[in-house]
Structures are given as structure tokens and as C-alpha cells.
C-alpha positions in Angstrom: 193.9 13.1 130.4 193.6 13.1 134.2 193.3 16.6 135.8 194.3 17.7 139.2 192.9 21.1 140.4 194.5 23.1 143.3 192.1 25.8 144.6 188.5 25.2 145.0 187.2 28.9 145.1 184.8 30.4 142.6 187.0 29.7 139.6 188.0 26.2 140.6 184.3 25.3 141.1 183.6 26.8 137.7 186.2 24.7 136.0 184.8 21.5 137.5 181.3 22.5 136.1 182.6 23.2 132.7 184.8 20.1 132.4 181.8 17.8 133.6 179.0 19.7 131.7 180.8 19.7 128.4 182.9 16.7 128.7 181.8 15.3 125.3 182.0 18.6 123.5 185.5 19.3 124.9 186.6 15.6 123.8 185.3 16.3 120.2 187.2 19.6 120.1 190.5 18.3 121.4 190.7 14.6 120.6 191.2 14.0 124.4 188.8 13.0 127.2 189.3 15.0 130.4 188.7 13.5 133.9 189.3 15.2 137.2 190.8 12.9 139.6 192.5 15.1 142.4 191.7 18.3 144.2 193.0 20.5 146.9 191.3 23.2 148.9 191.3 25.0 152.1 188.4 23.1 153.8 187.4 19.6 152.8 184.1 19.7 154.6 182.8 22.8 152.8 179.8 22.4 150.5 180.8 24.0 147.1 177.9 22.9 145.2 179.7 20.3 143.3 180.3 16.8 144.1 183.8 15.7 145.0 183.1 12.1 145.5 185.7 9.7 144.2 188.4 12.4 143.9 191.7 12.2 145.7 191.9 15.1 148.2 195.2 16.6 149.0 195.6 18.9 152.1 198.9 19.9 150.7 198.3 21.1 147.2 201.9 20.6 146.0 201.4 16.8 146.4 199.0 16.9 143.4 202.1 17.4 141.3 203.6 14.1 142.2 200.4 12.0 142.0 201.2 9.4 139.3 197.5 9.6 138.3 197.6 13.3 137.4 198.6 14.2 133.9 197.8 18.0 133.9 197.8 20.4 136.9 195.5 23.4 137.2 196.7 26.0 139.8 194.0 28.4 141.0 195.4 29.2 144.4 196.8 32.6 143.7 199.7 34.7 145.0 203.1 35.1 143.8 204.9 33.0 146.4 204.3 30.0 148.6 202.2 26.9 147.6 201.1 28.2 144.3 204.7 28.7 143.0 205.9 25.5 144.6 203.1 23.5 142.9 203.8 25.0 139.5 207.5 24.4 139.9 206.9 20.7 141.0 204.6 20.0 138.2 206.8 21.5 135.5 209.9 19.7 136.9 208.0 16.5 136.4 207.2 17.4 132.8 203.4 17.9 133.6 201.6 20.8 131.8 200.4 23.6 134.1 197.3 25.7 133.6 197.2 28.7 135.9 195.0 32.0 136.4 197.7 33.4 138.7 198.7 36.7 137.2 200.7 37.7 140.3 203.0 34.5 139.9 203.5 35.1 136.2 204.2 38.9 136.7 207.0 38.1 139.2 208.4 34.7 138.1 207.0 34.4 134.6 210.3 34.3 132.8 211.8 31.6 135.2 208.7 29.4 135.0 208.7 29.8 131.1 212.2 28.6 131.0 211.4 25.6 133.2 208.6 24.6 131.0 210.7 24.9 127.9 213.6 22.9 129.5 211.1 20.2 130.6 209.4 20.2 127.1 205.9 20.9 128.7 203.4 23.7 128.7 202.6 26.6 130.9 199.3 28.1 130.0 197.6 31.2 131.5 194.8 32.5 129.3 192.7 33.2 132.6 195.4 35.3 134.1 194.6 38.4 131.9 191.1 39.8 131.3 189.1 36.9 132.4 186.9 35.5 129.7 188.5 37.6 127.0 191.0 35.3 124.9 193.6 38.1 124.7 196.6 35.8 125.5 195.9 33.7 122.4 195.0 36.9 120.4 198.4 38.5 121.2 200.5 35.3 120.8 198.8 33.7 117.9 196.2 35.9 116.2 198.5 38.9 116.0 201.8 36.8 115.4 202.2 38.5 112.0 202.5 41.9 113.5 205.0 44.0 115.3 202.9 45.6 118.1 203.5 49.2 118.9 201.1 49.6 121.8 198.7 47.7 124.0 196.4 49.1 126.5 193.1 48.7 128.2 190.8 48.4 131.1 192.3 45.4 133.1 190.5 45.5 136.4 186.6 45.2 136.6 186.4 46.5 140.2 187.9 49.8 139.4 185.9 50.1 136.2 182.7 49.5 138.1 183.5 52.0 140.8 184.5 54.7 138.2 181.3 54.1 136.1 179.2 54.2 139.2 180.8 57.4 140.3 180.0 58.9 137.0 176.5 57.7 137.0 175.4 58.6 140.4 177.7 61.4 141.4 178.9 59.5 144.5 182.4 59.7 145.9 184.9 56.9 145.9 184.5 55.7 149.4 180.6 55.3 149.2 180.8 53.6 145.7 183.6 51.2 147.0 181.4 50.1 149.9 178.5 49.4 147.5 180.9 47.4 145.3 182.0 45.4 148.3 178.3 44.7 149.3 177.6 43.4 145.7 180.7 41.2 145.7 182.6 43.2 143.0 185.3 44.2 145.5 187.2 42.2 148.1 187.0 43.0 151.7 190.6 44.2 151.4 190.3 46.0 147.9 194.0 47.2 147.8 195.2 45.1 145.1 192.4 46.2 142.8 191.8 49.9 143.8 195.6 50.6 144.1 196.2 49.3 140.6 198.4 46.3 141.4 196.2 43.7 139.9 196.0 45.7 136.6 199.8 46.1 136.7 200.3 42.2 137.1 198.1 41.8 133.9 199.9 44.6 132.0 203.4 43.2 132.8 202.2 40.0 131.1 200.7 41.8 128.1 203.9 43.7 127.6 206.0 40.6 127.3 203.6 39.0 124.8 203.5 42.3 122.8 207.2 43.1 122.7 209.1 39.9 123.2 210.7 41.1 126.4 211.1 39.3 129.7 208.3 40.1 132.1 209.2 43.1 134.1 206.6 44.0 136.8 209.0 46.1 138.8 209.1 48.7 135.9 205.4 49.2 135.8 204.4 52.7 137.1 201.4 52.0 139.3 198.8 54.7 140.4 195.3 53.7 141.8 192.0 55.3 141.8 191.5 56.3 145.6 192.2 60.0 144.7 189.9 60.3 141.9 186.9 62.5 143.2 183.3 62.9 141.9 184.4 66.5 141.2 187.1 65.2 138.8 184.8 62.9 137.0 182.2 65.9 136.6 184.6 68.1 135.3 186.2 65.6 132.9 182.7 65.3 131.4 182.5 68.9 130.8 185.8 68.6 128.8 184.3 65.7 126.9 186.1 63.0 128.7 185.4 60.0 131.0 187.9 58.7 133.6 189.0 55.2 133.4 192.0 53.3 135.1 194.1 52.1 132.1 197.1 49.9 131.8 199.3 51.2 128.9 202.4 49.5 127.4 204.1 51.4 124.5 207.3 50.8 122.7 209.2 54.1 121.8 212.6 55.1 120.5 213.7 55.3 124.3 212.5 52.0 125.4 209.1 50.6 126.8 206.7 52.4 128.9 204.5 50.4 131.3 201.9 52.5 133.1 198.8 51.9 135.2 197.0 55.0 136.3 193.7 56.9 135.9 193.3 58.4 132.3 190.9 60.9 130.9 189.7 59.3 127.6 187.5 61.0 125.0 183.8 60.0 125.2 183.6 58.8 121.6 186.5 56.3 122.0 185.7 52.6 122.4 187.4 52.3 125.6 185.4 55.2 127.2 182.1 53.1 126.7 183.3 50.0 128.3 181.2 50.1 131.7 180.8 48.2 134.8 182.7 45.2 135.5 183.8 44.6 132.0 187.3 44.7 130.8 188.7 45.7 127.4 192.0 45.4 125.6 193.3 47.4 122.6 196.4 46.2 120.6 197.9 48.1 117.7 199.9 46.3 115.1 201.7 47.5 111.9 199.6 45.2 109.6 196.4 44.9 111.6 196.2 48.4 112.7 193.9 48.6 115.8 191.9 45.7 117.3 189.7 45.9 120.3 188.7 42.9 122.6 186.0 43.4 125.2 184.3 41.2 127.7 183.7 40.0 131.3 187.1 40.2 133.1 186.4 38.1 136.1 183.9 35.8 137.7 183.3 32.1 137.8 182.0 31.6 134.3 184.3 33.8 132.3 187.6 32.8 134.1 186.6 29.0 134.1 186.0 29.3 130.4 189.6 30.7 129.9 191.1 27.8 132.2 189.3 25.2 130.2 190.4 26.8 126.9 194.0 26.1 127.9 193.2 22.5 128.9 191.6 21.9 125.6 194.7 23.2 123.8 196.9 21.0 125.8 194.7 18.0 125.1 194.9 18.7 121.4 198.7 19.1 121.6 198.5 22.7 120.6 201.6 24.4 121.9 203.4 27.8 121.8 206.1 29.4 123.7 204.9 30.8 126.8 205.3 34.4 126.0 205.1 33.9 122.2 208.8 33.4 121.8 211.3 31.1 123.3 212.9 32.6 126.5 216.4 32.7 125.0 215.1 34.8 122.1 213.6 37.5 124.4 215.4 40.8 124.4 215.6 43.3 127.3 214.6 46.7 126.4 215.3 49.8 128.7 212.2 50.8 130.8 211.2 54.4 130.3 210.5 56.2 133.6 207.1 57.9 133.7 208.7 61.2 134.4 209.8 61.0 130.8 206.2 60.4 129.3 205.2 63.2 127.0 201.4 63.8 126.9 198.5 66.1 127.7 197.3 66.5 131.3 194.2 67.5 133.2 195.2 69.8 136.3 192.9 70.9 139.2 194.2 73.5 141.5 192.5 74.3 144.8 193.4 77.8 145.6 192.2 80.9 147.5 190.4 83.4 145.2 192.8 86.3 145.4 193.9 88.9 142.8 197.0 87.6 141.0 196.6 83.9 141.5 196.1 83.0 137.8 199.1 85.4 136.9 201.3 83.5 139.4 200.1 80.2 138.1 200.7 81.2 134.6 204.2 82.5 135.3 205.2 79.0 136.7 203.7 77.2 133.8 205.6 79.7 131.4 208.9 79.1 133.1 208.5 75.2 132.8 207.3 75.6 129.2 203.9 74.1 130.1 201.4 75.3 127.5 197.7 75.6 128.7 195.1 74.4 126.3 192.0 75.4 128.2 191.2 76.8 131.6 187.8 76.8 133.6 187.0 78.7 136.8 183.4 78.8 138.0 182.3 81.8 139.9 184.1 83.9 142.6 184.5 83.5 146.3 187.0 86.2 147.4 189.4 84.8 150.2 187.7 81.4 149.9 188.9 78.1 148.1 187.8 77.7 144.6 188.9 75.1 141.8 190.9 76.3 138.9 190.8 73.6 136.3 193.0 73.3 133.1 194.1 71.1 130.4 197.6 71.4 128.9 199.2 70.7 125.5 201.8 68.0 125.3 204.6 68.5 127.8 207.0 66.2 129.4 205.6 64.9 132.8 208.7 65.9 134.8 208.4 69.5 133.7 204.6 69.5 134.7 205.5 67.9 138.1 208.0 70.6 138.8 205.5 73.3 138.0 202.9 71.7 140.2 205.5 71.5 143.1 206.2 75.1 142.9 202.4 76.0 142.8 201.9 73.8 145.8 204.3 76.0 147.8 202.2 79.2 147.2 200.4 80.8 150.1 197.2 80.7 148.1 197.3 76.9 147.4 194.8 75.0 149.7 196.1 71.6 149.0 198.3 69.6 146.6 197.3 70.2 142.8 195.6 67.1 141.2 196.8 65.8 138.1 195.3 63.2 135.6 196.9 62.1 132.4 194.8 62.5 129.1 195.1 59.5 126.9 195.8 59.9 123.3 193.9 57.0 121.9 
């Protein structure tokens, strides 16, 4: 099988290394021999630490698709539009299988590309697009095929998990820890996609389709990043017996499907709370298998290249499945449940002036909105100065809690907007 690789960054170089180093092993496992014959990258002269001698170089990556010597296309360019999309469409239109690590492309155009692959009787594979080296796509699509999935959730971004873990371990604030993560190479120079939750949302949209047999619906994912999580929130969460993690959660309810990416407080004794550093974890709940947990490295040259090559091996062995587990025409659109309708428990931190009657005013607003307080914490007194009042709630609809916080924010004794973090029921 002749392979063309578009994108020679960290992952592309890793794929070249795996295909060459394990050539015989991969042949034994698939019944096919794999040979890299064509590549495309940004800079032909760059030393990438692997030999490109004898390979056809394309300045325009899309041209790899039409190379008659290429049987299989690997797209590692990234981005939901432009060259990456054009290359995948060109290859699929020619009936050539495509392996991609591009979660943004699949989150936005997944259904369209899956339909194209079906029409052309070829394969679109993407194990590396979700959770790096964790084989979660294969687990969801094949390993759990005998189950109706009720919920899938997890830590889907290693950069955010590293930052939150370091904030907990060191007491540092978000900005300082982000700078450290950038210096170590765990965060990009522009970290927005990671820390604002977009990267995790792309992955969650894909997992949702796999779990529930629905079209990929990235636009319905509620997204909230970690910029507003403070060292104080992390310290207080610990006092309540929680850790803070950025979770992606997809859940099927009587009302429809929830898709949410946001910081969560998770109990310290749950498996997900003990996933640290740059690791990812995914939890899937099925009616026959109950709860299954998958953990591993979510990014990097080795883990992501491993996932790419796993797809290549499947194609070489002629192992095929519908892109998202079921044929596109069998997918069923299910209404999206707005986050305002979510019912759960919450952590709330109020920054208020310490004056007589403040707690009574807050309690009255919560009473009127039927928000029930589970616990309340105020440390010390500082009359006429700002103090933190921290509380957790019993289950309440998010819309009601938000109305209450809007009212509290208007009080003269409120210093700044109340901070709210959802408590995950895992």
C-alpha cells in the first residue's frame, strides 16, 4: 500500500518513524506492506530528523490525492477549512481511503465527509482526532457496539489538564501557569483553542455522534474555558472535597442531548479527578457494560502517530466500519438541550462587602428562585471590606441559579460578578 502524507509537523514525522521502524510488524498484523511514497509540508528545506529522499514532494498538498502512485492519504494539516478539507474531499472522491487527525474538520464537516466516503465505498478513519493515543474511537464504535450509551464524558485537552493540575499543586494563578506550559511546549503561543475549550468541544462533538448515532453537531456544544478559574477556586474546591477539571460531557436525556464543555468540580475519590498533567481520560456508560474508563496520553508525537498508524493498519487489513458507527442515512437528529435547562449542583463564590444583612439578602434571592443551599463557608470578618462567601447548592435548574446570581450582582454590596462552577455528578 502506497501512502501519501500531508503535514510534516510533529505528528507527521512520528507517523513516518512508526511506519518505517515497524514495517514488518505492521505487515504481519495487516497482511499489507506500507510504503511512504509522497509527502507535503510547509518548508521543503527544513530538517525534520527523518529522511525524505526518494519521496515525491508536493507544494500543494491537494495534489497528493491525484497521484496515481498513492493508495492511501494521511491528512495531518489541521483546520476545518482550506487545504485540509480540499485534500480529504479530493481523495475520497477518487475512492482513496483517508486517515486524519483533524478534529476540527470532523466536528464541522464530519457528516458530509462520512457520506462522501460511503458513496465512494471507501474509508474515512480518525482515531487520532480524539484523545491522542487512547483508542477511544474504536472502543466506542466497535468495543461498545452491544450497548446503548447513556453518557460519555472526560478530560479531552491535555493543556488545560496540565494547567489546572499545576495550579492545584503549586497554588499559582492561571496566567503564571499558562506561561510555564508555553515554555515547556505544552501550550501553543496562541493557546486560545485549548484554554477556551474549543479543542475539547471539537472532540466532544465527535464522541457524541459515536455514542448516540446522531449527526455531528458542533454548533450545539456549550463551551466555557478555564481562564476564569482562580487559585482561590481551586483551593476552596479542595476544602469541599473536590478538584477542578475541564470536562466535556455528552448525555442523552428525555429532553434530548446535552453537549457541554466547561470546568467542573469532581470528587477527589473519582477516577477522573486523579487524571493529572497532560493525560486525557474518557468515561463511557453503557446499559450492559456499565462504566468503562480509558486513560492515556492525549497528544504528542508518539501517542498521536500510534493512533494514525492504527487506522492505516485497519485499512490495510480491510477492516471497515461506518465512519460514526452507523451509516449516515441511519443517523437520527435529536434535539439539543440548552445548558440553561441543565439540572445539577453548583459551587458559587460571591465577593461582597462585609456588612450586616448581606447573607440575609443573598438567602432571600435564593429562596425566591428556589435555590437550596447545601453548604456555606465564610472565613473571618472584615467590616466594610471585600470578603468571599462560598456556597454549594443542591440540585437546581441552571437558569434559576443564573437569575439569582444576576440579581445578587446588582446589589450594592457585590464587589464583582459571582463565580459559578458546575459540580459533576459522576
